[in-house]
mmCIF file as gemmi writes it, N, C-alpha and C atoms, coordinates in Angstrom:
data_model
loop_
_atom_site.group_PDB
_atom_site.id
_atom_site.type_symbol
_atom_site.label_atom_id
_atom_site.label_alt_id
_atom_site.label_comp_id
_atom_site.label_asym_id
_atom_site.label_entity_id
_atom_site.label_seq_id
_atom_site.pdbx_PDB_ins_code
_atom_site.Cartn_x
_atom_site.Cartn_y
_atom_site.Cartn_z
_atom_site.occupancy
_atom_site.B_iso_or_equiv
_atom_site.pdbx_formal_charge
_atom_site.auth_seq_id
_atom_site.auth_asym_id
_atom_site.pdbx_PDB_model_num
ATOM 1 N N . MET Axp A 1 ? 111.935 123.218 125.659 1 0 ? 1 A 1
ATOM 2 C CA . MET Axp A 1 ? 112.626 122.026 125.205 1 0 ? 1 A 1
ATOM 3 C C . MET Axp A 1 ? 111.685 121.232 124.302 1 0 ? 1 A 1
ATOM 4 N N . ILE Axp A 2 ? 112.23 120.749 123.208 1 0 ? 2 A 1
ATOM 5 C CA . ILE Axp A 2 ? 111.481 119.932 122.265 1 0 ? 2 A 1
ATOM 6 C C . ILE Axp A 2 ? 111.784 118.466 122.564 1 0 ? 2 A 1
ATOM 7 N N . VAL Axp A 3 ? 110.746 117.663 122.659 1 0 ? 3 A 1
ATOM 8 C CA . VAL Axp A 3 ? 110.906 116.231 122.911 1 0 ? 3 A 1
ATOM 9 C C . VAL Axp A 3 ? 110.416 115.487 121.674 1 0 ? 3 A 1
ATOM 10 N N . VAL Axp A 4 ? 111.304 114.671 121.079 1 0 ? 4 A 1
ATOM 11 C CA . VAL Axp A 4 ? 110.95 113.92 119.874 1 0 ? 4 A 1
ATOM 12 C C . VAL Axp A 4 ? 111.391 112.471 120.026 1 0 ? 4 A 1
ATOM 13 N N . SER Axp A 5 ? 110.731 111.614 119.283 1 0 ? 5 A 1
ATOM 14 C CA . SER Axp A 5 ? 111.136 110.208 119.278 1 0 ? 5 A 1
ATOM 15 C C . SER Axp A 5 ? 112.369 110.039 118.397 1 0 ? 5 A 1
ATOM 16 N N . TYR Axp A 6 ? 113.078 108.974 118.615 1 0 ? 6 A 1
ATOM 17 C CA . TYR Axp A 6 ? 114.288 108.694 117.842 1 0 ? 6 A 1
ATOM 18 C C . TYR Axp A 6 ? 113.951 108.54 116.362 1 0 ? 6 A 1
ATOM 19 N N . ALA Axp A 7 ? 112.871 107.836 116.065 1 0 ? 7 A 1
ATOM 20 C CA . ALA Axp A 7 ? 112.482 107.6 114.675 1 0 ? 7 A 1
ATOM 21 C C . ALA Axp A 7 ? 112.142 108.907 113.973 1 0 ? 7 A 1
ATOM 22 N N . ASP Axp A 8 ? 111.411 109.788 114.653 1 0 ? 8 A 1
ATOM 23 C CA . ASP Axp A 8 ? 111.037 111.067 114.058 1 0 ? 8 A 1
ATOM 24 C C . ASP Axp A 8 ? 112.271 111.944 113.852 1 0 ? 8 A 1
ATOM 25 N N . PHE Axp A 9 ? 113.162 111.966 114.829 1 0 ? 9 A 1
ATOM 26 C CA . PHE Axp A 9 ? 114.372 112.775 114.707 1 0 ? 9 A 1
ATOM 27 C C . PHE Axp A 9 ? 115.252 112.283 113.566 1 0 ? 9 A 1
ATOM 28 N N . SER Axp A 10 ? 115.448 110.977 113.469 1 0 ? 10 A 1
ATOM 29 C CA . SER Axp A 10 ? 116.315 110.453 112.411 1 0 ? 10 A 1
ATOM 30 C C . SER Axp A 10 ? 115.699 110.672 111.023 1 0 ? 10 A 1
ATOM 31 N N . ALA Axp A 11 ? 114.375 110.732 110.928 1 0 ? 11 A 1
ATOM 32 C CA . ALA Axp A 11 ? 113.727 110.97 109.649 1 0 ? 11 A 1
ATOM 33 C C . ALA Axp A 11 ? 113.761 112.444 109.247 1 0 ? 11 A 1
ATOM 34 N N . ASN Axp A 12 ? 113.784 113.353 110.237 1 0 ? 12 A 1
ATOM 35 C CA . ASN Axp A 12 ? 113.702 114.801 109.965 1 0 ? 12 A 1
ATOM 36 C C . ASN Axp A 12 ? 114.781 115.575 110.715 1 0 ? 12 A 1
ATOM 37 N N . ILE Axp A 13 ? 116.031 115.199 110.567 1 0 ? 13 A 1
ATOM 38 C CA . ILE Axp A 13 ? 117.115 115.845 111.311 1 0 ? 13 A 1
ATOM 39 C C . ILE Axp A 13 ? 117.172 117.34 111.023 1 0 ? 13 A 1
ATOM 40 N N . ASN Axp A 14 ? 117.086 117.722 109.775 1 0 ? 14 A 1
ATOM 41 C CA . ASN Axp A 14 ? 117.202 119.14 109.408 1 0 ? 14 A 1
ATOM 42 C C . ASN Axp A 14 ? 116.065 119.983 109.976 1 0 ? 14 A 1
ATOM 43 N N . LYS Axp A 15 ? 114.947 119.374 110.264 1 0 ? 15 A 1
ATOM 44 C CA . LYS Axp A 15 ? 113.817 120.096 110.838 1 0 ? 15 A 1
ATOM 45 C C . LYS Axp A 15 ? 114.099 120.496 112.288 1 0 ? 15 A 1
ATOM 46 N N . TYR Axp A 16 ? 114.795 119.632 113.03 1 0 ? 16 A 1
ATOM 47 C CA . TYR Axp A 16 ? 114.983 119.852 114.466 1 0 ? 16 A 1
ATOM 48 C C . TYR Axp A 16 ? 116.278 120.572 114.828 1 0 ? 16 A 1
ATOM 49 N N . LEU Axp A 17 ? 117.284 120.549 113.983 1 0 ? 17 A 1
ATOM 50 C CA . LEU Axp A 17 ? 118.565 121.165 114.339 1 0 ? 17 A 1
ATOM 51 C C . LEU Axp A 17 ? 118.467 122.669 114.623 1 0 ? 17 A 1
ATOM 52 N N . PRO Axp A 18 ? 117.81 123.472 113.799 1 0 ? 18 A 1
ATOM 53 C CA . PRO Axp A 18 ? 117.717 124.904 114.131 1 0 ? 18 A 1
ATOM 54 C C . PRO Axp A 18 ? 116.965 125.162 115.444 1 0 ? 18 A 1
ATOM 55 N N . ALA Axp A 19 ? 115.909 124.424 115.681 1 0 ? 19 A 1
ATOM 56 C CA . ALA Axp A 19 ? 115.126 124.609 116.905 1 0 ? 19 A 1
ATOM 57 C C . ALA Axp A 19 ? 115.889 124.13 118.135 1 0 ? 19 A 1
ATOM 58 N N . ALA Axp A 20 ? 116.759 123.148 117.972 1 0 ? 20 A 1
ATOM 59 C CA . ALA Axp A 20 ? 117.511 122.604 119.101 1 0 ? 20 A 1
ATOM 60 C C . ALA Axp A 20 ? 118.484 123.628 119.673 1 0 ? 20 A 1
ATOM 61 N N . SER Axp A 21 ? 119.059 124.455 118.823 1 0 ? 21 A 1
ATOM 62 C CA . SER Axp A 21 ? 120.015 125.453 119.322 1 0 ? 21 A 1
ATOM 63 C C . SER Axp A 21 ? 119.319 126.557 120.115 1 0 ? 21 A 1
ATOM 64 N N . ILE Axp A 22 ? 118.034 126.766 119.877 1 0 ? 22 A 1
ATOM 65 C CA . ILE Axp A 22 ? 117.289 127.818 120.575 1 0 ? 22 A 1
ATOM 66 C C . ILE Axp A 22 ? 116.644 127.293 121.858 1 0 ? 22 A 1
ATOM 67 N N . SER Axp A 23 ? 115.911 126.208 121.743 1 0 ? 23 A 1
ATOM 68 C CA . SER Axp A 23 ? 115.114 125.77 122.892 1 0 ? 23 A 1
ATOM 69 C C . SER Axp A 23 ? 115.568 124.446 123.499 1 0 ? 23 A 1
ATOM 70 N N . GLY Axp A 24 ? 116.543 123.769 122.955 1 0 ? 24 A 1
ATOM 71 C CA . GLY Axp A 24 ? 116.989 122.484 123.477 1 0 ? 24 A 1
ATOM 72 C C . GLY Axp A 24 ? 116.218 121.343 122.847 1 0 ? 24 A 1
ATOM 73 N N . LEU Axp A 25 ? 116.799 120.18 122.906 1 0 ? 25 A 1
ATOM 74 C CA . LEU Axp A 25 ? 116.195 119.024 122.246 1 0 ? 25 A 1
ATOM 75 C C . LEU Axp A 25 ? 116.426 117.779 123.094 1 0 ? 25 A 1
ATOM 76 N N . LYS Axp A 26 ? 115.372 117.029 123.289 1 0 ? 26 A 1
ATOM 77 C CA . LYS Axp A 26 ? 115.481 115.748 123.988 1 0 ? 26 A 1
ATOM 78 C C . LYS Axp A 26 ? 114.984 114.67 123.035 1 0 ? 26 A 1
ATOM 79 N N . ILE Axp A 27 ? 115.848 113.688 122.78 1 0 ? 27 A 1
ATOM 80 C CA . ILE Axp A 27 ? 115.497 112.593 121.881 1 0 ? 27 A 1
ATOM 81 C C . ILE Axp A 27 ? 115.204 111.37 122.724 1 0 ? 27 A 1
ATOM 82 N N . LEU Axp A 28 ? 113.999 110.858 122.609 1 0 ? 28 A 1
ATOM 83 C CA . LEU Axp A 28 ? 113.609 109.669 123.365 1 0 ? 28 A 1
ATOM 84 C C . LEU Axp A 28 ? 114.287 108.439 122.767 1 0 ? 28 A 1
ATOM 85 N N . PRO Axp A 29 ? 114.7 107.491 123.606 1 0 ? 29 A 1
ATOM 86 C CA . PRO Axp A 29 ? 115.398 106.304 123.085 1 0 ? 29 A 1
ATOM 87 C C . PRO Axp A 29 ? 114.497 105.464 122.196 1 0 ? 29 A 1
ATOM 88 N N . GLN Axp A 30 ? 115.133 104.745 121.309 1 0 ? 30 A 1
ATOM 89 C CA . GLN Axp A 30 ? 114.408 103.866 120.396 1 0 ? 30 A 1
ATOM 90 C C . GLN Axp A 30 ? 113.894 102.668 121.178 1 0 ? 30 A 1
ATOM 91 N N . LYS Axp A 31 ? 112.625 102.339 121 1 0 ? 31 A 1
ATOM 92 C CA . LYS Axp A 31 ? 112.021 101.218 121.714 1 0 ? 31 A 1
ATOM 93 C C . LYS Axp A 31 ? 112.265 99.929 120.946 1 0 ? 31 A 1
ATOM 94 N N . LYS Axp A 32 ? 112.401 98.862 121.694 1 0 ? 32 A 1
ATOM 95 C CA . LYS Axp A 32 ? 112.522 97.546 121.076 1 0 ? 32 A 1
ATOM 96 C C . LYS Axp A 32 ? 111.132 97.035 120.738 1 0 ? 32 A 1
ATOM 97 N N . ASP Axp A 33 ? 111.06 96.273 119.7 1 0 ? 33 A 1
ATOM 98 C CA . ASP Axp A 33 ? 109.797 95.672 119.31 1 0 ? 33 A 1
ATOM 99 C C . ASP Axp A 33 ? 109.611 94.402 120.127 1 0 ? 33 A 1
ATOM 100 N N . LYS Axp A 34 ? 108.688 94.433 121.077 1 0 ? 34 A 1
ATOM 101 C CA . LYS Axp A 34 ? 108.505 93.299 121.969 1 0 ? 34 A 1
ATOM 102 C C . LYS Axp A 34 ? 107.992 92.064 121.235 1 0 ? 34 A 1
ATOM 103 N N . LYS Axp A 35 ? 107.12 92.272 120.263 1 0 ? 35 A 1
ATOM 104 C CA . LYS Axp A 35 ? 106.6 91.127 119.519 1 0 ? 35 A 1
ATOM 105 C C . LYS Axp A 35 ? 107.73 90.396 118.814 1 0 ? 35 A 1
ATOM 106 N N . TYR Axp A 36 ? 108.621 91.155 118.224 1 0 ? 36 A 1
ATOM 107 C CA . TYR Axp A 36 ? 109.719 90.54 117.49 1 0 ? 36 A 1
ATOM 108 C C . TYR Axp A 36 ? 110.61 89.749 118.428 1 0 ? 36 A 1
ATOM 109 N N . SER Axp A 37 ? 110.943 90.307 119.598 1 0 ? 37 A 1
ATOM 110 C CA . SER Axp A 37 ? 111.83 89.595 120.507 1 0 ? 37 A 1
ATOM 111 C C . SER Axp A 37 ? 111.165 88.329 121.045 1 0 ? 37 A 1
ATOM 112 N N . ARG Axp A 38 ? 109.837 88.373 121.247 1 0 ? 38 A 1
ATOM 113 C CA . ARG Axp A 38 ? 109.119 87.193 121.715 1 0 ? 38 A 1
ATOM 114 C C . ARG Axp A 38 ? 109.151 86.105 120.645 1 0 ? 38 A 1
ATOM 115 N N . HIS Axp A 39 ? 108.918 86.498 119.397 1 0 ? 39 A 1
ATOM 116 C CA . HIS Axp A 39 ? 108.942 85.533 118.306 1 0 ? 39 A 1
ATOM 117 C C . HIS Axp A 39 ? 110.357 85.006 118.076 1 0 ? 39 A 1
ATOM 118 N N . LEU Axp A 40 ? 111.333 85.869 118.245 1 0 ? 40 A 1
ATOM 119 C CA . LEU Axp A 40 ? 112.721 85.458 118.066 1 0 ? 40 A 1
ATOM 120 C C . LEU Axp A 40 ? 113.097 84.386 119.084 1 0 ? 40 A 1
ATOM 121 N N . LYS Axp A 41 ? 112.682 84.557 120.328 1 0 ? 41 A 1
ATOM 122 C CA . LYS Axp A 41 ? 112.961 83.555 121.365 1 0 ? 41 A 1
ATOM 123 C C . LYS Axp A 41 ? 112.298 82.227 121.008 1 0 ? 41 A 1
ATOM 124 N N . PHE Axp A 42 ? 111.068 82.292 120.494 1 0 ? 42 A 1
ATOM 125 C CA . PHE Axp A 42 ? 110.353 81.079 120.107 1 0 ? 42 A 1
ATOM 126 C C . PHE Axp A 42 ? 111.07 80.371 118.963 1 0 ? 42 A 1
ATOM 127 N N . VAL Axp A 43 ? 111.494 81.134 117.961 1 0 ? 43 A 1
ATOM 128 C CA . VAL Axp A 43 ? 112.195 80.556 116.818 1 0 ? 43 A 1
ATOM 129 C C . VAL Axp A 43 ? 113.522 79.945 117.259 1 0 ? 43 A 1
ATOM 130 N N . GLN Axp A 44 ? 114.228 80.61 118.163 1 0 ? 44 A 1
ATOM 131 C CA . GLN Axp A 44 ? 115.488 80.067 118.665 1 0 ? 44 A 1
ATOM 132 C C . GLN Axp A 44 ? 115.257 78.764 119.427 1 0 ? 44 A 1
ATOM 133 N N . ALA Axp A 45 ? 114.173 78.679 120.182 1 0 ? 45 A 1
ATOM 134 C CA . ALA Axp A 45 ? 113.86 77.446 120.904 1 0 ? 45 A 1
ATOM 135 C C . ALA Axp A 45 ? 113.539 76.32 119.937 1 0 ? 45 A 1
ATOM 136 N N . ILE Axp A 46 ? 112.804 76.626 118.883 1 0 ? 46 A 1
ATOM 137 C CA . ILE Axp A 46 ? 112.476 75.612 117.872 1 0 ? 46 A 1
ATOM 138 C C . ILE Axp A 46 ? 113.752 75.132 117.18 1 0 ? 46 A 1
ATOM 139 N N . GLU Axp A 47 ? 114.633 76.08 116.829 1 0 ? 47 A 1
ATOM 140 C CA . GLU Axp A 47 ? 115.879 75.702 116.169 1 0 ? 47 A 1
ATOM 141 C C . GLU Axp A 47 ? 116.744 74.84 117.085 1 0 ? 47 A 1
ATOM 142 N N . ALA Axp A 48 ? 116.732 75.133 118.378 1 0 ? 48 A 1
ATOM 143 C CA . ALA Axp A 48 ? 117.513 74.344 119.328 1 0 ? 48 A 1
ATOM 144 C C . ALA Axp A 48 ? 116.952 72.933 119.458 1 0 ? 48 A 1
ATOM 145 N N . ALA Axp A 49 ? 115.624 72.805 119.345 1 0 ? 49 A 1
ATOM 146 C CA . ALA Axp A 49 ? 114.988 71.497 119.498 1 0 ? 49 A 1
ATOM 147 C C . ALA Axp A 49 ? 114.961 70.697 118.203 1 0 ? 49 A 1
ATOM 148 N N . SER Axp A 50 ? 115.232 71.327 117.079 1 0 ? 50 A 1
ATOM 149 C CA . SER Axp A 50 ? 115.172 70.586 115.816 1 0 ? 50 A 1
ATOM 150 C C . SER Axp A 50 ? 116.263 69.531 115.781 1 0 ? 50 A 1
ATOM 151 N N . GLY Axp A 51 ? 115.909 68.404 115.25 1 0 ? 51 A 1
ATOM 152 C CA . GLY Axp A 51 ? 116.857 67.303 115.179 1 0 ? 51 A 1
ATOM 153 C C . GLY Axp A 51 ? 116.75 66.342 116.347 1 0 ? 51 A 1
ATOM 154 N N . ILE Axp A 52 ? 115.956 66.679 117.36 1 0 ? 52 A 1
ATOM 155 C CA . ILE Axp A 52 ? 115.803 65.782 118.506 1 0 ? 52 A 1
ATOM 156 C C . ILE Axp A 52 ? 114.972 64.569 118.115 1 0 ? 52 A 1
ATOM 157 N N . LEU Axp A 53 ? 113.867 64.806 117.408 1 0 ? 53 A 1
ATOM 158 C CA . LEU Axp A 53 ? 113.024 63.708 116.943 1 0 ? 53 A 1
ATOM 159 C C . LEU Axp A 53 ? 113.453 63.289 115.539 1 0 ? 53 A 1
ATOM 160 N N . PRO Axp A 54 ? 113.491 62.001 115.284 1 0 ? 54 A 1
ATOM 161 C CA . PRO Axp A 54 ? 113.805 61.566 113.92 1 0 ? 54 A 1
ATOM 162 C C . PRO Axp A 54 ? 112.729 62.027 112.943 1 0 ? 54 A 1
ATOM 163 N N . SER Axp A 55 ? 113.11 62.291 111.718 1 0 ? 55 A 1
ATOM 164 C CA . SER Axp A 55 ? 112.152 62.816 110.753 1 0 ? 55 A 1
ATOM 165 C C . SER Axp A 55 ? 111.169 61.763 110.268 1 0 ? 55 A 1
ATOM 166 N N . ASP Axp A 56 ? 111.484 60.482 110.439 1 0 ? 56 A 1
ATOM 167 C CA . ASP Axp A 56 ? 110.596 59.426 109.939 1 0 ? 56 A 1
ATOM 168 C C . ASP Axp A 56 ? 109.61 58.928 110.99 1 0 ? 56 A 1
ATOM 169 N N . ILE Axp A 57 ? 109.498 59.593 112.124 1 0 ? 57 A 1
ATOM 170 C CA . ILE Axp A 57 ? 108.602 59.151 113.192 1 0 ? 57 A 1
ATOM 171 C C . ILE Axp A 57 ? 107.182 59.667 112.938 1 0 ? 57 A 1
ATOM 172 N N . ASP Axp A 58 ? 106.185 58.846 113.246 1 0 ? 58 A 1
ATOM 173 C CA . ASP Axp A 58 ? 104.781 59.239 113.135 1 0 ? 58 A 1
ATOM 174 C C . ASP Axp A 58 ? 104.344 59.726 114.512 1 0 ? 58 A 1
ATOM 175 N N . VAL Axp A 59 ? 104.258 61.024 114.675 1 0 ? 59 A 1
ATOM 176 C CA . VAL Axp A 59 ? 103.984 61.628 115.975 1 0 ? 59 A 1
ATOM 177 C C . VAL Axp A 59 ? 102.612 61.235 116.489 1 0 ? 59 A 1
ATOM 178 N N . GLU Axp A 60 ? 101.608 61.264 115.649 1 0 ? 60 A 1
ATOM 179 C CA . GLU Axp A 60 ? 100.248 60.919 116.075 1 0 ? 60 A 1
ATOM 180 C C . GLU Axp A 60 ? 100.167 59.471 116.549 1 0 ? 60 A 1
ATOM 181 N N . ASN Axp A 61 ? 100.829 58.576 115.847 1 0 ? 61 A 1
ATOM 182 C CA . ASN Axp A 61 ? 100.843 57.172 116.238 1 0 ? 61 A 1
ATOM 183 C C . ASN Axp A 61 ? 101.542 57.004 117.589 1 0 ? 61 A 1
ATOM 184 N N . GLU Axp A 62 ? 102.627 57.703 117.79 1 0 ? 62 A 1
ATOM 185 C CA . GLU Axp A 62 ? 103.349 57.626 119.069 1 0 ? 62 A 1
ATOM 186 C C . GLU Axp A 62 ? 102.495 58.165 120.21 1 0 ? 62 A 1
ATOM 187 N N . LYS Axp A 63 ? 101.754 59.228 119.978 1 0 ? 63 A 1
ATOM 188 C CA . LYS Axp A 63 ? 100.863 59.769 121.009 1 0 ? 63 A 1
ATOM 189 C C . LYS Axp A 63 ? 99.81 58.736 121.383 1 0 ? 63 A 1
ATOM 190 N N . THR Axp A 64 ? 99.216 58.121 120.371 1 0 ? 64 A 1
ATOM 191 C CA . THR Axp A 64 ? 98.17 57.125 120.614 1 0 ? 64 A 1
ATOM 192 C C . THR Axp A 64 ? 98.71 55.951 121.408 1 0 ? 64 A 1
ATOM 193 N N . GLU Axp A 65 ? 99.887 55.461 121.039 1 0 ? 65 A 1
ATOM 194 C CA . GLU Axp A 65 ? 100.491 54.346 121.769 1 0 ? 65 A 1
ATOM 195 C C . GLU Axp A 65 ? 100.812 54.736 123.203 1 0 ? 65 A 1
ATOM 196 N N . ALA Axp A 66 ? 101.288 55.948 123.437 1 0 ? 66 A 1
ATOM 197 C CA . ALA Axp A 66 ? 101.6 56.394 124.793 1 0 ? 66 A 1
ATOM 198 C C . ALA Axp A 66 ? 100.339 56.486 125.634 1 0 ? 66 A 1
ATOM 199 N N . ILE Axp A 67 ? 99.235 56.906 125.052 1 0 ? 67 A 1
ATOM 200 C CA . ILE Axp A 67 ? 97.972 56.993 125.78 1 0 ? 67 A 1
ATOM 201 C C . ILE Axp A 67 ? 97.462 55.6 126.121 1 0 ? 67 A 1
ATOM 202 N N . LEU Axp A 68 ? 97.564 54.674 125.186 1 0 ? 68 A 1
ATOM 203 C CA . LEU Axp A 68 ? 97.088 53.315 125.417 1 0 ? 68 A 1
ATOM 204 C C . LEU Axp A 68 ? 97.924 52.579 126.467 1 0 ? 68 A 1
ATOM 205 N N . LYS Axp A 69 ? 99.212 52.905 126.568 1 0 ? 69 A 1
ATOM 206 C CA . LYS Axp A 69 ? 100.074 52.259 127.551 1 0 ? 69 A 1
ATOM 207 C C . LYS Axp A 69 ? 99.763 52.699 128.967 1 0 ? 69 A 1
ATOM 208 N N . SER Axp A 70 ? 99.27 53.903 129.147 1 0 ? 70 A 1
ATOM 209 C CA . SER Axp A 70 ? 99.012 54.391 130.513 1 0 ? 70 A 1
ATOM 210 C C . SER Axp A 70 ? 97.638 54.126 130.997 1 0 ? 70 A 1
């Protein structure tokens, strides 16, 4: 049995078809890109939070005032 990745099989289908009829073929599932999904979740969280703070606010000044109040 020949074991190939999904990416390799899709790139070279004609290479594996003759061999598959003789010895069998197992195609491994396509893996998800974990980095991309992690970044996608972060971007979605940022997009969900956008618009919460007014655009004319001075964040550094607000931090300083909050520290001085406590």
